[in-house]
C-alpha positions in Angstrom: 106.7 112.7 109.1 104.3 115.5 107.9 104.6 119.0 109.3 102.8 119.7 112.6 100.8 122.4 110.9 99.1 119.7 108.8 96.8 118.6 111.7 93.9 119.0 111.9 93.6 121.5 109.1 95.0 119.1 106.5 92.3 116.6 107.1 90.5 117.6 103.8 89.4 114.1 102.8 87.1 111.4 104.2 87.7 107.7 104.4 85.5 104.7 104.9 86.4 101.2 106.0 85.2 97.7 105.4 86.0 94.8 107.7 85.5 91.1 107.3 83.8 89.2 110.1 85.9 86.6 111.8 84.5 83.1 112.4 87.1 80.8 114.0 90.2 81.1 111.8 88.3 82.3 108.7 87.6 85.9 107.7 84.4 86.5 105.9 83.8 89.0 103.0 84.4 92.6 104.0 81.3 94.7 104.7 80.9 98.4 105.4 82.1 99.2 108.9 83.1 102.9 109.4 82.3 106.0 107.3 83.3 109.7 107.2 86.6 109.5 109.1 88.5 112.7 108.5 91.9 112.2 106.9 94.7 113.9 105.0 95.3 113.0 101.4 97.1 109.7 100.7 100.9 110.2 100.8 103.7 108.0 99.4 105.8 106.2 102.0 109.3 107.8 102.2 112.0 105.6 100.9 113.7 105.0 104.4 110.4 103.9 105.9 109.7 101.6 102.9 113.1 99.9 103.3 112.5 99.5 107.1 109.2 97.8 106.4 110.8 95.6 103.7 113.3 94.4 106.3 110.4 93.5 108.6 108.9 91.5 105.7 106.0 94.0 105.2 105.0 95.4 101.9 103.7 99.0 102.2 103.1 101.5 99.4 101.3 104.5 100.9 100.3 106.1 104.2 97.5 108.2 105.4 96.9 110.2 108.6 93.4 110.3 110.1 91.4 110.9 113.2 91.6 108.1 115.7 89.1 105.3 114.9 88.6 101.6 115.3 90.8 100.6 112.3 92.8 97.3 112.3 95.3 95.7 110.0 93.5 93.9 107.2 90.6 96.4 107.1 90.0 97.8 103.7 90.1 101.6 103.5 88.6 103.7 100.7 89.5 107.3 100.1 89.9 109.5 97.1 88.2 106.8 95.0 90.8 104.2 95.7 90.7 101.1 98.0 93.7 100.0 100.0 94.4 97.3 102.6 95.6 98.5 106.0 99.0 96.9 106.8 100.0 98.6 110.0 98.3 101.0 112.4 100.0 103.4 114.8 98.7 106.2 117.0 100.8 109.2 118.1 100.3 112.6 119.5 100.8 115.7 117.4 100.2 119.2 118.9 98.1 117.8 121.7 95.9 115.8 119.4 96.0 112.1 118.8 96.3 111.1 115.2 96.4 107.7 113.5 98.9 106.7 110.9 97.8 103.9 108.6 100.3 102.1 106.4 98.6 101.0 103.2 99.0 98.5 100.4 97.2 98.6 97.1 96.9 95.1 95.7 96.7 94.4 92.0 93.0 94.0 91.0 91.7 95.7 94.1 
């Protein structure tokens, strides 16, 4: 977990999201959804958390902390020139402010 002093001062980056529309059981092509959400730089997932995710059957590479926004698993997130797929979303309180933690996966070719 990042140090408490990281928030909100450490939110030095911005991220944008793309989301596919859902029609029945199909998800359409992802289109621009949210922009300019403040976030911290992308961080590697610590080895213990990566192993716990693997046990749950989830593949996670990175994580990012950001302001609370309407972000869901399977949304595409772009920050620092890279695009990732959101795998898991959690919200928690840090120093009286709510922060989102996004677990991310970078797929080959994306």
